[in-house]
C-alpha positions as CSV (number, residue, x, y, z in Angstrom):
1,M,40.8,6.4,-344.7
2,S,37.9,5.7,-347.0
3,S,35.3,8.3,-347.8
4,S,32.5,6.3,-346.3
5,L,34.4,6.1,-343.0
6,R,35.0,9.8,-343.0
7,L,31.3,10.4,-343.6
8,L,30.4,8.1,-340.7
9,M,32.8,9.9,-338.3
10,L,31.4,13.2,-339.4
11,L,27.8,12.0,-338.7
12,I,28.8,10.8,-335.3
13,G,30.4,14.2,-334.4
14,L,27.3,16.0,-335.7
15,I,25.0,13.9,-333.5
16,S,27.2,14.6,-330.5
17,V,27.0,18.3,-331.1
18,L,23.3,18.2,-331.4
19,Q,23.0,16.2,-328.2
20,I,25.0,18.9,-326.3
21,I,22.9,21.7,-327.8
22,L,19.7,19.8,-326.8
23,F,20.9,19.1,-323.3
24,N,21.9,22.8,-322.7
25,Y,18.5,24.0,-324.0
26,L,16.6,21.7,-321.7
27,H,18.8,22.5,-318.8
28,V,18.4,26.3,-319.2
29,H,14.6,25.9,-319.8
30,A,14.2,23.8,-316.7
31,E,16.3,26.2,-314.6
32,T,14.3,29.2,-315.9
33,K,11.0,27.5,-314.8
34,S,12.5,26.7,-311.4
35,N,13.7,30.3,-310.9
36,N,10.3,31.6,-311.9
37,A,8.6,29.2,-309.5
38,S,10.8,30.4,-306.6
39,S,10.8,34.1,-307.3
40,T,8.2,34.7,-304.7
41,G,10.7,33.7,-301.9
42,N,8.3,30.9,-300.8
43,K,10.4,28.3,-299.0
44,I,8.2,25.4,-299.9
45,S,8.3,26.3,-303.7
46,I,12.0,25.6,-303.8
47,A,11.9,22.4,-301.8
48,T,12.6,20.1,-304.7
49,R,15.3,22.1,-306.3
50,H,18.5,20.1,-306.6
51,K,17.0,17.5,-304.3
52,T,18.6,14.7,-306.4
53,Q,21.8,16.6,-307.2
54,S,24.9,14.6,-306.3
55,Y,26.7,15.5,-303.1
56,K,30.0,14.8,-305.0
57,H,29.9,18.1,-306.8
58,T,28.6,20.7,-304.4
59,T,29.5,24.2,-303.1
60,D,27.5,23.7,-299.9
61,V,29.0,22.4,-296.7
62,I,27.8,21.7,-293.2
63,V,30.6,21.9,-290.6
64,Y,31.2,20.6,-287.1
65,L,34.2,21.2,-284.8
66,A,34.1,18.1,-282.7
67,Q,35.6,17.1,-279.3
68,F,35.7,13.4,-278.9
69,K,37.0,13.6,-275.3
70,D,35.9,15.9,-272.5
71,H,35.3,19.6,-273.4
72,S,38.6,21.6,-273.2
73,T,37.0,24.2,-271.0
74,Y,33.8,22.8,-269.4
75,G,35.4,19.4,-268.7
76,A,33.2,16.3,-268.4
77,Q,29.5,16.9,-268.6
78,Y,26.8,14.8,-266.8
79,D,23.1,14.3,-267.2
80,A,20.6,14.4,-264.4
81,H,21.5,10.9,-263.4
82,Q,25.2,11.8,-263.3
83,N,26.0,9.7,-266.4
84,A,28.8,11.1,-268.4
85,I,27.8,12.8,-271.7
86,T,30.6,12.1,-274.2
87,G,31.5,14.2,-277.2
88,L,31.0,11.1,-279.4
89,S,27.4,10.4,-278.1
90,K,26.4,14.1,-278.6
91,L,27.9,14.2,-282.1
92,N,26.3,10.9,-283.1
93,K,22.9,12.1,-281.9
94,S,23.3,15.5,-283.7
95,L,24.2,13.7,-286.9
96,D,21.3,11.3,-286.6
97,L,18.8,14.2,-286.3
98,L,20.6,16.2,-289.0
99,Y,20.3,13.3,-291.5
100,T,16.7,12.4,-290.5
101,N,15.4,16.0,-290.6
102,Y,17.5,17.5,-293.4
103,V,20.3,15.7,-295.2
104,H,18.2,12.6,-296.3
105,H,15.8,15.0,-298.0
106,F,18.5,17.3,-299.5
107,P,21.7,15.3,-299.8
108,A,23.6,17.7,-302.1
109,C,26.0,18.9,-299.5
110,H,29.2,17.9,-297.8
111,I,29.6,17.4,-294.0
112,L,33.0,18.2,-292.6
113,I,33.9,17.1,-289.1
114,F,36.9,19.2,-288.0
115,H,39.1,18.3,-285.0
116,D,42.5,19.2,-283.7
117,A,45.6,17.0,-283.4
118,S,45.1,16.5,-279.6
119,D,41.6,14.9,-280.1
120,T,41.9,12.7,-283.2
121,P,39.1,10.2,-283.6
122,T,40.1,6.6,-283.8
123,A,39.4,4.5,-286.9
124,E,36.5,2.8,-285.0
125,V,34.9,6.2,-284.2
126,K,35.3,7.3,-287.8
127,S,33.6,4.1,-288.9
128,I,30.7,4.5,-286.5
129,L,30.1,8.1,-287.6
130,S,30.5,7.5,-291.3
131,K,28.2,4.5,-291.6
132,N,25.5,5.3,-294.2
133,R,26.7,8.9,-294.3
134,P,28.5,9.2,-297.6
135,Q,28.8,13.0,-297.4
136,L,30.8,12.9,-294.2
137,Q,34.5,13.6,-294.1
138,F,37.1,14.3,-291.3
139,R,39.6,17.1,-291.3
140,Q,42.4,17.8,-288.9
141,L,43.1,21.5,-288.1
142,D,46.8,22.3,-287.6
143,G,49.4,24.8,-288.7
144,K,48.0,28.3,-289.3
145,W,44.4,27.1,-288.8
146,W,45.0,26.1,-285.2
147,E,47.9,28.0,-283.6
148,L,48.5,31.1,-281.4
149,P,49.0,34.3,-283.4
150,Y,52.5,35.6,-283.6
151,G,53.7,37.1,-280.4
152,L,51.5,35.1,-278.0
153,K,52.8,32.3,-275.9
154,P,51.0,29.6,-274.0
155,Q,52.3,30.8,-270.7
156,D,50.7,34.2,-271.3
157,R,47.2,32.7,-270.7
158,A,47.3,33.4,-267.0
159,K,47.3,37.1,-267.8
160,W,44.4,36.9,-270.3
161,K,40.8,37.7,-269.3
162,R,38.7,34.7,-268.2
163,S,41.8,32.6,-268.1
164,S,39.8,29.5,-267.2
165,F,38.9,29.3,-270.9
166,S,41.5,27.1,-272.6
167,I,43.8,28.0,-275.5
168,G,41.9,25.4,-277.5
169,Y,38.6,27.2,-276.8
170,R,40.2,30.4,-278.0
171,H,41.4,28.7,-281.2
172,M,37.8,27.6,-281.7
173,M,36.6,31.1,-281.5
174,R,39.2,32.4,-283.9
175,W,38.4,29.5,-286.3
176,F,34.7,30.3,-286.6
177,A,35.2,34.1,-286.5
178,I,38.2,34.6,-288.8
179,L,39.8,31.6,-290.4
180,I,37.0,29.3,-291.6
181,W,36.1,31.5,-294.5
182,E,39.4,31.3,-296.3
183,Y,39.7,27.5,-295.6
184,L,36.3,26.7,-297.1
185,A,36.7,29.1,-300.0
186,N,40.0,27.4,-300.9
187,E,38.1,24.1,-300.9
188,G,35.6,25.5,-303.5
189,Y,32.6,26.1,-301.1
190,T,30.4,29.1,-301.4
191,H,28.0,28.6,-298.5
192,V,28.4,27.1,-295.0
193,M,26.1,25.9,-292.3
194,R,27.5,25.4,-288.8
195,M,26.4,22.8,-286.3
196,D,27.8,22.1,-282.9
197,D,28.1,18.5,-281.5
198,D,25.2,19.4,-279.2
199,S,23.1,21.1,-281.9
200,Y,19.9,19.1,-282.5
201,L,17.2,19.5,-285.2
202,H,13.9,18.3,-283.7
203,S,11.7,18.8,-286.8
204,Q,12.0,18.3,-290.5
205,I,13.2,21.2,-292.7
206,K,11.1,21.0,-295.9
207,Y,13.3,23.1,-298.2
208,N,16.9,23.4,-299.2
209,L,18.4,25.9,-296.9
210,F,21.3,26.7,-299.2
211,D,19.0,27.3,-302.2
212,Y,16.8,29.5,-300.1
213,M,19.8,31.7,-299.2
214,R,20.9,32.0,-302.8
215,D,17.4,32.5,-304.3
216,N,16.5,35.2,-301.8
217,N,19.8,37.1,-301.7
218,K,20.4,36.2,-298.1
219,R,24.0,36.5,-296.8
220,Y,23.6,35.3,-293.2
221,G,21.0,33.3,-291.3
222,F,20.5,32.4,-287.6
223,R,18.0,30.4,-285.5
224,M,18.3,31.9,-282.0
225,P,18.9,35.5,-280.9
226,V,20.6,36.2,-277.6
227,V,21.7,39.1,-275.4
228,E,25.4,38.8,-275.0
229,D,28.0,41.2,-273.6
230,S,29.7,42.4,-276.7
231,N,33.3,42.2,-275.9
232,V,34.3,43.6,-279.3
233,P,35.7,46.9,-277.9
234,Y,33.5,49.9,-278.7
235,E,36.6,52.1,-279.3
236,M,37.9,49.6,-281.9
237,V,34.6,49.6,-283.8
238,N,34.2,53.3,-283.6
239,A,37.7,53.9,-284.8
240,F,37.1,51.6,-287.7
241,L,33.9,53.3,-288.7
242,K,35.7,56.7,-288.4
243,Q,38.5,55.5,-290.6
244,H,36.0,54.0,-293.2
245,P,33.1,56.4,-293.0
246,H,31.1,55.0,-296.0
247,V,31.3,51.3,-295.3
248,A,28.0,51.1,-293.3
249,S,24.7,53.1,-293.7
250,P,23.8,55.5,-291.0
251,N,20.7,53.5,-290.2
252,L,22.7,50.3,-289.6
253,I,25.2,52.1,-287.5
254,A,22.5,53.7,-285.4
255,S,20.7,50.3,-285.0
256,Y,23.9,48.7,-283.9
257,K,24.8,51.4,-281.4
258,Q,21.3,51.4,-280.0
259,N,22.0,48.1,-278.4
260,R,25.3,46.4,-279.2
261,E,24.5,43.3,-277.0
262,I,21.8,42.0,-279.4
263,A,23.5,39.0,-281.0
264,F,23.1,35.8,-283.0
265,Y,23.5,32.5,-281.0
266,N,25.9,31.2,-283.7
267,N,26.2,27.6,-282.7
268,W,23.9,27.3,-285.7
269,F,24.3,29.7,-288.6
270,I,24.2,29.6,-292.4
271,A,26.3,32.1,-294.4
272,D,27.5,33.2,-297.7
273,I,31.3,32.8,-297.4
274,L,32.1,35.6,-299.8
275,F,30.5,38.2,-297.5
276,F,33.2,37.5,-294.8
277,L,36.0,37.5,-297.3
278,S,35.1,40.8,-298.9
279,P,35.3,44.4,-297.7
280,P,34.1,45.9,-295.5
281,A,33.6,42.7,-293.4
282,S,37.0,41.3,-294.2
283,L,38.6,44.6,-293.2
284,L,37.1,44.7,-289.8
285,L,37.8,41.0,-289.2
286,D,41.5,41.7,-290.1
287,V,41.6,44.5,-287.5
288,I,40.0,42.3,-284.9
289,D,42.4,39.4,-285.6
290,K,45.5,41.5,-285.6
291,S,44.5,43.0,-282.2
292,K,44.6,39.4,-280.7
293,I,41.6,40.2,-278.5
294,I,40.1,36.8,-279.3
295,Y,42.9,35.5,-277.0
296,T,43.6,38.3,-274.6
297,N,40.0,39.5,-274.0
298,R,38.2,36.2,-274.8
299,T,36.3,38.1,-277.6
300,G,34.1,35.4,-279.0
301,D,33.0,34.4,-282.4
302,L,29.4,35.1,-281.4
303,A,30.2,38.7,-280.7
304,I,32.4,39.1,-283.8
305,H,29.7,37.6,-286.2
306,S,27.0,39.7,-284.7
307,T,29.1,42.9,-284.9
308,V,30.1,42.4,-288.6
309,V,26.7,41.2,-289.8
310,R,24.7,43.9,-288.0
311,L,27.0,46.7,-289.3
312,F,27.3,45.6,-292.9
313,L,24.2,43.7,-293.9
314,H,20.8,45.2,-294.3
315,P,17.8,43.5,-292.6
316,E,16.6,42.0,-295.9
317,Q,19.9,40.2,-296.3
318,I,19.6,38.4,-293.0
319,E,17.3,35.5,-292.3
320,Y,15.8,34.8,-288.9
321,F,14.8,31.2,-289.3
322,R,11.9,30.2,-287.2
323,D,10.2,27.3,-289.0
324,F,12.1,24.4,-287.5
325,T,12.7,23.3,-283.9
326,Y,16.3,23.6,-282.9
327,E,18.1,22.8,-279.6
328,H,21.4,24.0,-278.3
329,M,21.7,23.8,-274.5
330,T,24.9,24.3,-272.5
331,L,24.8,22.5,-269.2
332,C,26.3,24.0,-266.0
333,S,29.5,22.4,-264.8
334,R,29.6,24.1,-261.4
335,E,28.6,22.1,-258.3
336,I,25.7,24.4,-257.5
337,C,24.0,23.8,-260.8
338,R,25.7,20.8,-262.2
339,G,23.9,19.2,-265.1
340,C,21.3,22.0,-265.4
341,P,20.6,24.3,-268.4
342,Q,22.9,27.3,-268.2
343,N,22.6,28.8,-271.7
344,G,20.3,28.2,-274.6
345,G,17.5,25.7,-274.9
346,V,14.9,24.5,-277.4
347,A,13.3,26.9,-279.8
348,R,9.9,25.8,-281.2
349,G,9.5,26.0,-285.0
350,I,6.4,27.8,-286.2
351,G,4.1,25.1,-287.6
352,A,6.5,22.3,-286.6
353,H,4.3,20.9,-283.7
354,S,0.8,21.0,-282.4
355,D,0.4,22.3,-278.8
356,E,-0.2,18.7,-277.7
357,E,3.1,17.5,-279.3
358,W,5.1,20.5,-278.1
359,F,4.1,20.2,-274.4
360,H,3.6,16.5,-274.0
361,V,6.2,15.1,-276.4
362,V,9.0,17.6,-276.9
363,G,8.5,19.3,-273.5
364,K,8.3,16.0,-271.7
365,H,11.4,14.7,-273.4
366,I,13.4,17.7,-272.2
367,A,11.9,17.7,-268.7
368,D,12.7,14.0,-268.3
369,R,16.4,14.7,-268.7
370,F,16.3,16.8,-265.6
371,R,13.5,15.3,-263.6
372,D,15.8,13.6,-261.0
373,N,18.0,16.6,-260.5
374,P,16.6,18.8,-257.7
375,K,19.0,21.6,-258.7
376,C,17.3,22.1,-262.1
377,L,14.5,24.4,-262.9
378,V,13.6,24.2,-266.6
379,P,11.0,26.8,-267.6
380,M,8.7,25.7,-270.4
381,G,6.8,28.2,-272.5
382,E,4.8,28.2,-275.7
383,D,7.8,28.9,-277.9
384,F,10.9,28.0,-275.9
385,I,12.2,25.6,-273.2
386,G,15.4,26.4,-271.4
387,A,17.6,29.2,-270.0
388,D,16.6,32.8,-269.9
389,D,19.3,34.2,-272.2
390,V,17.7,33.1,-275.5
391,R,14.1,33.1,-274.1
392,E,14.1,36.7,-273.2
393,C,15.8,37.9,-276.4
394,S,13.4,36.0,-278.6
395,R,10.4,38.0,-277.3
396,L,9.4,40.9,-279.6
397,R,8.7,43.0,-276.6
398,S,12.2,42.5,-275.1
399,Q,15.2,44.7,-275.6
400,C,15.9,42.7,-278.7
401,G,12.5,43.4,-280.1
402,Y,13.2,46.5,-282.2
403,Y,16.0,44.6,-284.2
404,L,14.0,41.4,-284.6
405,K,11.1,43.4,-286.0
406,M,13.4,44.9,-288.5
407,L,14.5,41.4,-289.7
408,L,10.9,40.2,-289.8
409,G,9.7,43.2,-291.7
410,V,7.4,44.3,-288.9
411,A,9.1,47.7,-288.7
412,A,11.0,49.8,-291.2
413,P,14.8,49.7,-290.9
């Protein structure tokens, strides 16, 4: 090789090194400015962070667990006109609103649609749902992710509490309470947002939710509080706390024991996956899972999330999101109230609507669904439309008030 060629190769290598150094300097400088801008915790100030980042290389994921046929426990659902509401129609509506009000603005995330082997979407369904949604993927749950724990058999279900709830429904509860964290961590994700196929975002979210969680040291976030009978056995939790006396602060234990029924309506949540995979949360989750009460007692993921989060996270680590309008409404399947709101409803986002829009657009849209059903009474208030369970808990003067005030910084923990 001639000396001139060697010199040319040396110069090319030197230029490449200088480019890398310059790129790293600019990247760090830009990141430092961005971090300084967001240090106040202002949600709007971080709205543009990572907005153009590619979804192909992300640690953030939005998950659905879909049913494309009738619900495994509630069966077929019908609107006020007795038209069947299919799983596919609900999911497509949810995705439309999710993309319109969030993903189109902050595309740097994956969307995973989970399903089990008994309800696999057809190629046509996948094509419909995936159109213009490049972040979307389908995943089938089987094996250890979707099976009865060792020692339980399908025929045992008749002896379990609330036996009308299917085995598939109990698999779902175990998935969201226990198993999802390991699965997603193995895939390289650090943060997860859950949506149900009937979860609807009715207003634009103007900031990156995942960035907000990271930048403000939040480990868990929810949209609706609810009063729910905590069927995580008191004696199990008390025994765990006695065995591990230093895993939770006295203030958090006292707050939890003051009212164990205050819970997070976790059809929508956003979470730091590592929290659930690390002690003490992982230790209590392991105790719960090995007890098999998810199956035998129908102990739900809502109760399990709420117990673990309230015991082990301080108020400043939990975010009560109230600035976007969110709907999750379960309809009654019994003849006496068929097609009427049974649980949940629509929570108004602060600043998301004028009073005129809330009552005469959003409210009218909801009311029109049930207008022709004489069985339905759908209360409409300034902040909530729907059933009483979430409505009552959302009031700061309710039995949930003392805990919500802690989260909002209205009262000291």
